[in-house]
C-alpha positions as CSV (number, residue, x, y, z in Angstrom):
1,X,-124.4,15.0,28.6
2,X,-126.8,12.8,27.5
3,X,-126.7,10.5,30.0
4,X,-126.8,11.7,33.8
5,X,-126.3,7.7,36.0
6,X,-123.0,6.7,37.5
7,X,-120.6,4.4,35.5
8,X,-118.0,4.0,33.2
9,X,-118.7,4.3,29.6
10,X,-116.2,3.7,27.1
11,X,-116.6,3.0,22.8
12,X,-119.1,5.6,21.3
13,X,-120.6,4.4,18.4
14,X,-123.2,7.3,16.1
15,X,-126.1,5.1,14.6
16,X,-126.0,6.4,10.9
17,X,-129.2,8.4,9.6
18,X,-130.5,7.7,13.6
19,X,-130.2,10.1,16.5
20,X,-128.6,7.5,19.1
21,X,-125.5,6.3,20.2
22,X,-124.4,2.7,21.3
23,X,-121.7,2.7,24.3
24,X,-120.8,0.1,26.5
25,X,-121.5,0.7,30.5
26,X,-119.9,-1.2,33.2
27,X,-123.3,-0.5,35.4
28,X,-124.8,-4.2,35.4
29,X,-122.6,-7.1,36.6
30,X,-120.9,-7.4,32.9
31,X,-120.2,-4.8,30.8
32,X,-123.7,-3.9,29.1
33,X,-124.6,-2.2,25.7
34,X,-126.5,0.8,26.1
35,X,-127.7,3.3,24.1
36,X,-128.7,7.2,24.3
37,X,-131.1,9.7,21.9
38,X,-129.0,12.7,22.4
39,X,-131.9,14.8,21.0
40,X,-134.1,14.1,24.2
41,X,-131.5,12.4,26.8
42,X,-133.6,9.5,26.4
43,X,-131.7,6.5,27.4
44,X,-131.9,2.2,27.9
45,X,-129.6,-1.0,28.0
46,X,-129.7,-2.8,25.3
47,X,-127.5,-5.7,25.6
48,X,-126.9,-6.8,29.2
49,X,-127.0,-10.7,28.9
50,X,-123.9,-12.3,30.9
51,X,-120.9,-11.6,28.9
52,X,-118.9,-9.2,28.6
53,X,-119.2,-6.7,25.7
54,X,-117.4,-4.8,23.1
55,X,-116.6,-3.6,19.4
56,X,-120.2,-2.3,18.3
57,X,-121.1,-1.3,14.9
58,X,-123.8,-0.3,13.1
59,X,-124.9,-1.2,10.1
60,X,-126.1,1.1,7.4
61,X,-129.5,2.3,8.6
62,X,-128.9,2.1,12.2
63,X,-131.9,-0.6,12.9
64,X,-129.7,-2.9,14.3
65,X,-125.5,-3.6,16.0
66,X,-123.5,-6.4,15.9
67,X,-121.7,-6.7,18.8
68,X,-118.9,-9.8,20.4
69,X,-120.2,-11.4,24.1
70,X,-117.5,-12.8,26.1
71,X,-118.2,-15.5,29.0
72,X,-115.5,-17.4,30.1
73,X,-113.3,-18.8,27.1
74,X,-116.4,-18.2,25.1
75,X,-116.8,-15.4,22.6
76,X,-120.2,-15.0,20.5
77,X,-120.8,-11.8,17.4
78,X,-124.4,-11.3,18.0
79,X,-126.4,-9.0,16.0
80,X,-129.5,-7.4,17.8
81,X,-132.2,-5.0,17.1
82,X,-132.1,-1.0,19.3
83,X,-135.7,-3.1,20.1
84,X,-135.1,-6.4,20.0
85,X,-135.9,-8.4,23.0
86,X,-132.6,-11.0,22.9
87,X,-129.5,-11.3,20.5
88,X,-129.2,-13.8,17.6
89,X,-125.8,-15.5,18.0
90,X,-124.0,-15.7,14.6
91,X,-121.3,-18.0,15.5
92,X,-121.1,-21.8,15.6
93,X,-120.6,-21.5,19.5
94,X,-118.5,-22.7,22.0
95,X,-115.2,-21.2,20.2
96,X,-113.7,-17.2,19.9
97,X,-115.3,-15.0,17.2
98,X,-114.2,-11.8,17.1
99,X,-114.3,-8.7,14.3
100,X,-118.2,-8.8,13.4
101,X,-118.7,-6.1,10.9
102,X,-121.8,-4.8,8.6
103,X,-121.3,-5.1,4.9
104,X,-123.0,-3.3,2.4
105,X,-125.9,-5.5,1.8
106,X,-127.7,-5.9,5.1
107,X,-124.9,-9.0,5.7
108,X,-122.4,-9.4,8.3
109,X,-118.8,-11.0,8.6
110,X,-116.4,-12.3,11.1
111,X,-113.2,-14.2,12.2
112,X,-114.5,-17.7,14.0
113,X,-111.4,-20.3,16.0
114,X,-112.0,-23.3,18.0
115,X,-110.1,-25.1,19.6
116,X,-110.1,-27.7,16.4
117,X,-110.5,-25.2,14.2
118,X,-108.1,-22.3,12.8
119,X,-109.6,-19.4,12.8
120,X,-111.2,-18.4,9.4
121,X,-113.7,-15.2,8.2
122,X,-117.3,-16.3,7.9
123,X,-120.5,-14.2,5.6
124,X,-124.1,-14.4,6.6
125,X,-126.9,-13.0,6.3
126,X,-127.1,-11.2,10.4
127,X,-130.0,-14.2,12.1
128,X,-129.5,-16.9,13.9
129,X,-129.2,-20.5,12.4
130,X,-129.0,-19.5,8.6
131,X,-126.1,-20.5,5.8
132,X,-122.7,-19.6,6.7
133,X,-120.0,-18.9,4.0
134,X,-116.5,-19.6,4.9
135,X,-114.4,-17.2,2.8
136,X,-110.5,-18.3,1.5
137,X,-107.8,-17.8,3.3
138,X,-106.0,-14.8,2.6
139,X,-102.8,-17.1,3.1
140,X,-101.8,-20.4,1.1
141,X,-99.7,-22.1,4.0
142,X,-98.7,-24.5,1.2
143,X,-98.3,-21.5,-1.8
144,X,-95.4,-19.8,-2.7
145,X,-95.5,-17.7,-0.1
146,X,-91.6,-17.0,0.8
147,X,-90.5,-17.4,4.8
148,X,-94.2,-18.4,5.8
149,X,-94.3,-21.4,8.2
150,X,-97.2,-24.0,8.7
151,X,-98.1,-24.1,12.4
152,X,-98.9,-28.0,12.9
153,X,-101.2,-28.2,16.0
154,X,-100.1,-30.2,19.1
155,X,-101.7,-31.2,22.5
156,X,-100.1,-31.5,25.4
157,X,-101.8,-33.3,28.9
158,X,-100.9,-31.2,32.4
159,X,-100.1,-33.0,35.9
160,X,-103.6,-33.2,36.0
161,X,-105.0,-34.8,33.2
162,X,-106.4,-31.7,32.0
163,X,-105.4,-31.7,27.9
164,X,-104.2,-28.3,26.6
165,X,-104.0,-27.5,22.6
166,X,-102.1,-24.9,20.6
167,X,-100.1,-24.2,17.2
168,X,-96.5,-24.8,17.2
169,X,-95.2,-22.6,14.4
170,X,-91.6,-24.5,13.9
171,X,-89.2,-24.8,11.3
172,X,-88.6,-27.7,8.8
173,X,-85.1,-27.7,9.9
174,X,-85.1,-27.7,13.4
175,X,-84.8,-30.9,15.1
176,X,-84.3,-31.6,18.6
177,X,-85.6,-29.9,21.9
178,X,-85.9,-26.1,20.9
179,X,-86.6,-23.9,23.5
180,X,-90.6,-22.4,23.4
181,X,-92.4,-20.0,24.5
182,X,-95.9,-20.8,25.8
183,X,-98.7,-18.3,25.7
184,X,-101.8,-19.2,27.9
185,X,-104.7,-16.8,27.4
186,X,-108.1,-16.7,28.9
187,X,-109.0,-18.2,25.2
188,X,-109.3,-22.2,24.0
């Protein structure tokens, strides 16, 4: 029993080379990230800024974490030291970022997409406002991949004037009205 405070805790992650366990807890207004040292039961909240946290990963040295923070329709991939006062947002912002991971050289890699931008993977130093490198897509939509349909972007205006954007996957030989499924998630 490493911590006796009442709260729901999940997704424990051991730090490599350190006696620390990071976990998600709901004892704050938003899901937060806390750490505990099981050797002496010392624990503290590491990330409790607005937004629900998930996807905690440690680098090999165990000195920082990468996690996803979701607030409304925006999610960010953040990096934070175990004794830092604030997080560094790694992604460009105002979109959906997820799957942040550490590379062996200390850089971060994550997926990012926005209403006007396809999801791509980026790599960069795990710091705020540094140069990002977009990784080439795994699939060449215009290439020889058999059976893949290149999505088309479309916009629909709702009755109250709001504009919704999406991707339409449709075989080129299909014409005219066609049944469709529209998925309305809680993101862009």
